[in-house]
VEXDREN-2710 file (C-alpha; in Angstrom, 1 decimal):
% VEXDREN-2710
k/r/px/py/pz
1/MET/-29.8/-5.6/-56.8
2/ASN/-26.3/-5.3/-55.4
3/ILE/-25.9/-4.2/-51.8
4/SER/-22.4/-3.2/-50.9
5/ALA/-21.4/-3.2/-47.3
6/ASN/-19.6/0.0/-46.2
7/ALA/-16.7/-0.5/-43.8
8/LEU/-17.1/1.2/-40.4
9/ASN/-14.6/3.9/-39.5
10/ALA/-12.2/3.1/-36.7
11/GLY/-13.3/4.3/-33.4
12/PRO/-11.4/7.0/-31.5
13/GLN/-8.3/5.9/-29.7
14/ALA/-8.5/5.6/-26.0
15/SER/-6.6/8.5/-24.3
16/ALA/-3.9/7.6/-21.9
17/ARG/-5.1/7.7/-18.3
18/ARG/-1.6/8.2/-16.8
19/GLN/-2.6/6.6/-13.5
20/VAL/1.0/6.2/-12.4
21/LEU/1.7/9.9/-12.9
22/VAL/-1.5/10.9/-11.1
23/LEU/-0.8/8.6/-8.2
24/THR/2.8/9.9/-7.9
25/GLY/1.6/13.5/-7.9
26/LEU/-0.8/12.7/-5.1
27/LEU/1.9/10.9/-3.2
28/SER/4.3/13.8/-3.6
29/ALA/1.6/16.3/-2.5
30/ALA/0.9/14.2/0.6
31/SER/4.6/13.9/1.4
32/ALA/5.0/17.7/1.0
33/MET/2.0/18.3/3.4
34/LEU/3.3/15.8/5.9
35/VAL/6.9/17.2/6.1
36/GLY/5.6/20.8/5.8
37/SER/3.3/20.4/8.8
38/MET/6.2/18.8/10.8
39/LEU/8.4/21.8/9.9
40/ALA/5.7/24.2/11.0
41/ILE/5.6/22.4/14.4
42/TRP/9.4/22.6/14.5
43/LEU/9.3/26.4/13.9
44/GLN/6.6/26.8/16.5
45/PHE/8.6/24.8/19.1
46/ARG/11.7/27.0/18.3
47/ALA/9.7/30.2/18.6
48/ASN/8.3/29.2/22.0
49/ALA/11.7/28.2/23.4
50/PRO/13.0/30.4/26.3
51/LEU/15.7/33.0/25.7
52/ARG/19.2/32.7/27.1
53/THR/22.3/34.9/27.0
54/SER/25.0/34.0/24.6
55/SER/28.4/32.8/25.9
56/ASP/29.9/36.3/25.4
57/GLY/26.9/38.0/26.9
58/SER/26.4/40.2/23.8
59/LYS/23.0/38.8/22.6
60/MET/20.0/36.7/23.5
61/LEU/19.5/33.3/21.9
62/ARG/16.6/30.9/21.7
63/ASP/17.3/28.0/24.0
64/TRP/16.2/25.5/21.4
65/LEU/19.4/23.8/20.2
66/PRO/21.2/22.2/23.1
67/THR/24.6/23.8/23.6
68/ASN/26.5/20.5/23.4
69/THR/24.8/19.4/20.2
70/LYS/26.7/20.0/17.0
71/ILE/25.2/19.3/13.5
72/PRO/27.8/17.9/11.1
73/GLU/27.5/20.4/8.3
74/VAL/29.7/18.5/5.9
75/ALA/27.4/15.5/5.8
76/THR/24.2/17.5/5.7
77/ASN/25.5/19.7/2.8
78/THR/26.7/16.7/1.0
79/MET/23.1/15.3/1.2
80/MET/21.8/18.4/-0.4
81/ILE/24.3/18.2/-3.3
82/THR/23.6/14.5/-3.7
83/ILE/19.8/14.8/-4.0
84/VAL/20.4/17.4/-6.8
85/ILE/22.6/14.9/-8.6
86/THR/19.8/12.3/-8.1
87/CYS/17.3/14.6/-9.9
88/ILE/19.8/15.2/-12.8
89/MET/20.3/11.5/-13.2
90/ALA/16.5/10.8/-13.1
91/GLN/16.0/13.4/-15.9
92/TRP/18.8/11.7/-17.9
93/ALA/16.9/8.4/-17.5
94/ILE/13.7/10.1/-18.9
95/TYR/15.7/11.6/-21.8
96/SER/17.3/8.3/-22.7
97/ALA/14.0/6.3/-22.4
98/ARG/12.3/8.6/-24.8
99/ARG/14.9/7.8/-27.3
100/SER/14.8/4.0/-26.6
101/ASP/18.4/4.1/-25.4
102/PHE/18.5/1.1/-23.1
103/LYS/22.2/1.4/-22.2
104/HIS/22.0/5.0/-20.9
105/THR/18.6/4.6/-19.3
106/SER/19.9/1.7/-17.2
107/LEU/23.1/3.6/-16.4
108/ALA/21.2/6.7/-15.3
109/LEU/18.9/4.7/-13.1
110/SER/21.9/2.8/-11.6
111/VAL/23.6/6.1/-10.7
112/VAL/20.3/7.2/-9.1
113/LEU/20.3/4.1/-7.0
114/LEU/23.8/4.8/-5.9
115/THR/23.1/8.3/-4.9
116/GLU/20.1/7.1/-2.9
117/VAL/22.3/4.7/-1.0
118/ALA/24.7/7.7/-0.4
119/LEU/21.8/9.8/1.0
120/ILE/20.8/7.0/3.4
121/ASN/24.4/6.5/4.4
122/ALA/24.9/10.3/5.0
123/GLN/21.8/10.5/7.2
124/LEU/22.9/7.6/9.3
125/ALA/26.3/9.2/9.6
126/VAL/24.6/12.4/10.9
127/TYR/22.8/10.4/13.6
128/LEU/26.0/8.7/14.7
129/GLN/28.0/11.9/14.8
130/MET/25.4/13.9/16.7
131/ASN/25.0/11.0/19.2
132/ILE/21.7/12.3/20.8
133/GLY/18.9/10.3/22.3
134/ILE/15.3/10.6/21.1
135/ARG/14.1/11.1/24.7
136/ASP/16.7/13.6/25.7
137/GLY/14.5/16.6/25.0
138/SER/11.9/18.3/22.7
139/TYR/14.6/19.2/20.2
140/MET/15.8/15.6/19.9
141/LEU/12.2/14.3/19.6
142/MET/11.4/16.7/16.8
143/PHE/14.8/16.2/15.1
144/TYR/14.3/12.4/14.8
145/SER/10.7/12.8/13.8
146/VAL/11.4/15.1/10.9
147/THR/14.6/13.5/9.7
148/ALA/13.3/9.9/10.0
149/THR/10.2/10.8/8.0
150/MET/12.5/12.2/5.3
151/LEU/14.6/9.1/5.5
152/ALA/11.5/6.9/5.0
153/LEU/10.5/8.9/1.9
154/ILE/14.0/8.4/0.5
155/VAL/13.8/4.6/1.2
156/PHE/10.5/4.5/-0.6
157/GLY/12.1/6.4/-3.5
158/MET/14.8/3.7/-3.6
159/GLY/12.1/1.1/-4.0
160/PHE/10.6/3.2/-6.8
161/THR/14.0/3.3/-8.5
162/LEU/14.5/-0.4/-8.2
163/LEU/11.1/-1.1/-9.8
164/THR/11.9/1.3/-12.6
165/LEU/15.3/-0.2/-13.1
166/PHE/14.0/-3.7/-13.3
167/ARG/11.4/-2.7/-15.9
168/SER/14.2/-1.1/-17.9
169/PHE/16.3/-4.3/-17.8
170/ALA/13.1/-6.1/-19.0
171/GLY/13.1/-3.9/-22.0
172/ARG/10.0/-1.8/-21.0
173/LEU/11.4/1.4/-22.2
174/GLY/8.1/2.2/-23.8
175/ASP/6.6/2.6/-20.3
176/ARG/7.4/6.3/-20.3
177/ASP/4.8/7.2/-17.7
178/LEU/6.6/5.2/-15.1
179/MET/9.9/6.8/-16.0
180/SER/8.3/10.3/-15.8
181/ALA/6.6/9.4/-12.5
182/HIS/9.9/8.3/-11.1
183/GLY/11.4/11.7/-12.1
184/LEU/8.5/13.6/-10.7
185/TYR/8.8/11.9/-7.3
186/TRP/12.5/12.8/-7.0
187/TYR/11.9/16.4/-8.1
188/SER/9.3/16.8/-5.4
189/LEU/11.4/15.0/-2.9
190/ALA/14.3/17.3/-3.6
191/VAL/12.1/20.4/-2.9
192/ILE/10.9/18.8/0.3
193/PHE/14.4/17.9/1.4
194/ALA/15.7/21.4/0.6
195/ALA/13.0/22.9/2.9
196/MET/13.9/20.4/5.6
197/TRP/17.6/21.0/5.1
198/PHE/17.2/24.7/5.4
199/VAL/15.0/24.7/8.5
200/VAL/16.6/21.8/10.5
201/TYR/20.3/21.8/9.4
202/VAL/21.0/25.4/8.4
203/GLN/18.7/27.5/10.7
204/LYS/18.9/24.9/13.4
END
């Protein structure tokens, strides 16, 4: 009597858990809630500021932004443009990694790193040009709180870019989740920065 052993079928493939993407999404949501709550406090402070007459006496203004404080609009607008370029370069890195193009992936991430350095440099330039002390008033305290939090998120993003760039140099282009998570972080950070830029730098 012959007994033939039947081969077992291969089991189902384990689905990707995408922990990096999920963690990045949670971090981005937490960052948005943090900066959003700070901007809400900013708007509340501004709404509660006393009224004063304008220099020409034609209208009433909220006495929120000190009269001798000037926001350098060139530097702040440059930051807004730069963070858009950062997102474009991060998307280019994702595009190149999906095609196993090491050269352009590394180039895109290197440009992302340079734009992040430019963002930090521009923010420090804003601090130097405004030349205000953190204890000089409620506006100054809120200004440094919001912008320094944003600066910390950018510095964290720079660390994320360095990690992604090192893995790219190591030939880990197959790690697409990390590349996508890196792009997701900067997309969300660009939206958060745009809200901060409009409330703090444009509306003042």
